[in-house]
DRENKOL-965790 format. One record per residue (C-alpha): residue in three letters; x negated, y negated, z. Coordinates in Angstrom, 2 decimals. Each point is the difference from the previous one (the first is absolute). Layout:
   rest         X         Y         Z
    ALA         X         Y         Z
...
//
This chain:
   rest         X         Y         Z
    UNK    122.57     52.99    159.80
    UNK     -2.81     -0.05     -2.54
    UNK     -2.27      2.36      0.10
    UNK     -3.04     -2.68      1.27
    UNK      2.49     -0.69      2.30
    UNK     -0.17      3.49      1.00
    UNK     -3.40      0.71     -0.19
    UNK     -1.22     -3.28      2.37
    UNK      2.40      1.45      2.62
    UNK     -0.83      3.49      0.16
    UNK     -3.73     -1.66      0.52
    UNK      1.30     -2.32      2.81
    UNK      1.77      3.04      1.74
    UNK     -3.48      2.01     -0.48
    UNK     -1.73     -2.71      1.50
    UNK      2.31     -0.34      3.08
    UNK      0.26      3.63      0.73
    UNK     -4.26     -0.20     -0.32
    UNK      0.46     -2.62      2.42
    UNK      2.45      1.42      2.71
    UNK     -1.80      3.12      0.03
    UNK     -3.55     -0.97      0.55
    UNK     -0.67     -0.87      3.72
    UNK     -0.42     -3.41      1.25
    UNK     -3.86     -1.14      0.99
    UNK     -1.17      0.74      3.03
    UNK     -1.85     -2.84      1.74
    UNK     -1.19     -0.95      3.45
    UNK      1.44     -2.51      1.45
    UNK     -2.30     -2.67      1.00
    UNK      0.00     -1.24      3.60
    UNK     -0.97     -3.30      0.48
    UNK     -0.23     -3.67     -1.37
    UNK      0.53     -0.48     -3.34
    UNK     -2.78      1.18     -2.52
    UNK     -2.25      1.59      3.14
    UNK      0.43      3.54     -1.22
    UNK     -2.56     -0.95     -2.92
    UNK     -2.77     -1.85      2.46
    UNK      0.60      3.92      2.05
    UNK     -0.47      2.23     -2.98
    UNK     -3.03     -2.28     -0.67
    UNK     -1.34      0.14      3.21
    UNK      0.25      3.84      0.04
    UNK     -1.90     -0.18     -3.21
    UNK     -2.33     -1.99      2.05
    UNK     -0.37      1.61      3.20
    UNK     -0.45      3.57     -1.42
    UNK     -2.90     -1.42     -2.14
    UNK     -1.41     -1.80      2.93
    UNK      0.20      3.24      2.08
    UNK     -1.79      2.25     -2.98
    UNK     -2.83     -2.44     -0.22
    UNK     -0.12     -0.12      3.71
    UNK     -0.20      4.04      0.25
    UNK     -2.56     -0.05     -2.64
    UNK     -1.91     -2.36      1.91
    UNK      0.10      1.91      3.25
    UNK     -0.49      3.29     -1.70
    UNK     -3.51     -1.62     -1.62
    UNK     -0.82     -1.15      3.56
    UNK      0.81      3.07      1.87
    UNK     -1.93      2.20     -3.03
    UNK     -3.27     -2.38      0.55
    UNK      0.16      0.68      3.56
    UNK      0.10      3.72     -0.50
    UNK     -2.65     -0.19     -2.11
    UNK     -2.07     -1.69      2.20
    UNK      0.25      2.47      2.76
    UNK     -0.80      2.59     -2.12
    UNK     -3.20     -1.60     -1.14
    UNK     -1.13     -0.84      3.27
    UNK      0.75      3.83      1.25
    UNK     -2.19      1.23     -2.54
    UNK     -2.30     -2.42      0.56
    UNK     -0.52      1.20      3.84
    UNK      0.39      3.61     -1.52
    UNK     -2.90     -0.04     -2.17
    UNK     -2.83     -0.96      2.69
    UNK     -1.84      2.14      2.38
    UNK      2.17      2.70      1.80
    UNK     -1.00      0.62      3.65
    UNK     -2.60      3.03      0.04
    UNK     -0.82     -0.57     -3.55
    UNK     -3.54     -0.12     -1.50
    UNK     -0.69     -3.69     -1.69
    UNK      2.74     -1.52     -1.75
    UNK      1.50      2.83     -2.52
    UNK      2.62      0.43      2.42
    UNK     -0.85      4.04      0.12
    UNK      0.64      1.88      3.25
    UNK     -3.23      0.43      1.49
    UNK     -0.86      3.77      1.94
    UNK     -0.28      0.13      3.55
    UNK     -2.74     -0.46      1.57
    UNK     -2.04      3.42      0.49
    UNK      0.22      1.40      3.44
    UNK     -3.05      0.56      1.98
    UNK     -1.00      3.58      0.93
    UNK     -2.32      1.47      2.56
    UNK     -0.68      2.51     -2.69
    UNK     -1.81     -3.17     -1.76
    UNK      3.36      0.28     -2.80
    UNK      0.18      3.56     -0.30
    UNK      2.47      2.52      1.78
    UNK      0.06     -0.11      3.39
    UNK     -0.86      3.39      1.13
    UNK      1.75      0.15      3.38
    UNK     -0.66     -0.50      3.48
    UNK     -2.96      2.28      1.50
    UNK      1.64      2.53      2.46
    UNK     -3.41      1.85      0.68
    UNK     -2.28     -0.21      2.83
    UNK     -1.93     -3.48     -0.11
    UNK     -3.66      0.96      0.42
    UNK     -0.46     -3.34      1.38
    UNK     -3.68     -2.13     -0.16
    UNK     -1.23     -2.86      0.64
    UNK     -2.66     -2.14     -2.15
    UNK      1.36     -3.47     -0.74
    UNK     -2.40     -2.48     -1.94
    UNK      1.32     -3.31     -1.05
    UNK     -1.92      0.60     -3.49
    UNK      3.32     -0.61     -2.43
    UNK      1.82      3.43      0.24
    UNK      2.40      1.02      2.67
    UNK     -1.86      2.93      1.91
    UNK      1.73      1.91      3.42
    UNK      0.10     -1.90      2.84
    UNK      1.01     -3.53     -1.99
    UNK      3.24     -1.38     -0.07
    UNK      0.65     -1.70     -3.37
    UNK      2.74     -0.82     -2.62
    UNK      1.64      1.81     -2.40
    UNK      3.89      0.40     -1.29
    UNK      1.68      2.83      1.94
    UNK      2.67      2.07     -1.50
    UNK      3.28      0.13      2.01
    UNK      0.67      3.73      1.77
    UNK      3.43      0.40     -1.64
    UNK     -1.05     -1.40     -3.33
    UNK     -3.39      0.07     -1.43
    UNK      0.53     -1.98     -2.72
    UNK      0.97     -2.96      2.20
    UNK     -2.45     -0.99      2.40
    UNK     -1.81     -3.10      1.99
    UNK     -3.15     -1.72      0.29
    UNK     -1.31      0.30      3.72
    UNK     -2.88      1.27      1.83
    UNK     -1.38      3.47      0.62
    UNK     -2.50      1.85      1.91
    UNK     -2.50      2.46     -1.93
    UNK     -0.54      3.24      2.08
    UNK     -1.30      2.33     -2.27
    UNK      0.26      1.30     -3.47
    UNK      1.54      2.55     -2.50
    UNK     -2.52      0.21     -2.94
    UNK      0.40     -2.79     -2.02
    UNK      2.72     -1.42      2.64
    UNK     -0.03     -1.96      2.69
    UNK      2.01      0.59      2.88
    UNK      1.33     -2.69      1.93
    UNK      2.76     -1.00      2.53
    UNK      2.06     -3.20     -0.19
    UNK     -0.06     -2.38      2.49
    UNK      2.44     -2.16      1.35
    UNK     -0.39     -3.25      2.55
    UNK      4.06      0.78      0.36
    UNK      0.65      1.18      3.80
    UNK      1.40      3.48     -0.05
    UNK      0.15      0.14      3.51
    UNK      3.52     -1.25      0.57
    UNK      1.30      2.51     -2.60
    UNK     -2.71      2.70      0.57
    UNK      3.29      2.96      1.14
    UNK      1.84     -0.96     -3.57
    UNK     -3.29     -0.10     -2.04
    UNK     -1.08      3.97      1.96
    UNK      3.62      1.07     -1.37
    UNK     -1.09     -0.72     -3.72
    UNK     -3.16      1.95      0.87
    UNK     -2.24     -3.82     -0.04
    UNK     -2.66     -0.24      2.29
    UNK     -2.06     -2.83      0.91
    UNK     -3.12     -0.99      1.67
    UNK     -0.86     -3.28      1.62
    UNK     -3.82     -1.42     -1.01
    UNK     -0.02     -3.30      0.96
    UNK     -0.74     -2.48     -1.76
    UNK     -3.31     -0.64     -2.38
    UNK     -1.25     -1.94     -2.66
    UNK      2.29      1.56     -2.88
    UNK      3.00     -1.89      0.95
    UNK     -1.24     -3.82     -0.27
    UNK      2.89     -1.14      2.88
    UNK     -1.65      2.32      2.16
    UNK      3.73      1.97      0.51
    UNK     -0.33      2.96      1.96
    UNK      0.13      3.20     -2.31
    UNK      1.15      3.42     -0.22
    UNK     -1.03      2.70     -2.22
    UNK      2.93      2.68     -0.89
    UNK     -1.32      4.17      1.03
    UNK      2.02      1.73     -2.36
    UNK     -0.13     -0.90     -3.67
    UNK     -3.52      0.38     -1.67
    UNK      0.13     -2.15     -3.03
    UNK     -2.78      0.85     -3.29
    UNK     -1.09     -3.08     -1.65
    UNK     -2.35     -0.60     -2.81
    UNK     -2.90     -1.57      0.34
    UNK      0.74     -2.08     -2.91
    UNK      2.95     -1.19      1.43
    UNK     -1.18     -1.70      3.21
    UNK      0.19     -3.81      0.25
    UNK     -2.39     -0.97      2.32
    UNK     -2.07      0.64      3.07
    UNK      1.88     -1.17      3.10
    UNK     -2.20      0.96      3.17
    UNK     -1.76      3.34      1.74
    UNK      1.66      1.55      2.64
    UNK     -1.90      0.41      3.50
    UNK     -0.94      4.06      0.13
    UNK      1.43     -0.12      3.33
    UNK      3.45     -0.94     -1.67
    UNK     -0.35      2.10     -3.07
    UNK     -0.71      2.70      2.26
    UNK      3.40     -0.32      1.63
    UNK      1.51      0.29     -3.31
    UNK     -1.84      3.07     -1.17
    UNK      1.19      1.35      3.45
    UNK      3.69     -0.75     -0.70
    UNK     -0.19      1.43     -3.73
    UNK     -1.09      3.12      1.16
    UNK      3.41     -0.08      2.81
    UNK      2.46     -0.56     -2.86
    UNK     -1.16      2.80     -2.35
    UNK     -2.48     -1.69     -1.81
//
């Protein structure tokens, strides 16, 4: 054997060994008609492409919807709020609460002896013997109250001394009211109530009222009725 032949044989043996050592290439079997595998791969590529396109379109649509909702919400919030002044959206302050002292601090109910006087005169000012309308503080919280009619019975320096009226019938709960220290006197109906309802006046609580806090005059109480009220005041510590 010649040297060239030995070299070729050696190369052939090396190639044979490399071929034998290399693992066979793995191929996925194609199940289906001949030539269908290529179509399947093409369909998969197209399907994934369409899915990405559709997903991106839906994403843009959803994004536009969210932006539209957010824009409408901001327009709604930019308008004037409830309780605000004008259209600035700033919350306005609570309305000022009326006071029997004309805006000052209420000094408290009068607890002394009332020097009653009867001097009504419908001249625009509140005078003893008249029923007038004003803001009356609640007994347990002077910071809150109610607009109601009162009978002016006297004065305490610059203050008017008044008794509050009501159209509620306390005859039905007189015993319960007495347990709480509240006493009422029937005074009948009069021009101070536009609906002509019978009224009652409370005898155990005397309220201080600033003349400047009086809303309006109601009517003059008859002298006989006024005297009955004053007599009731004396029976309840005033």
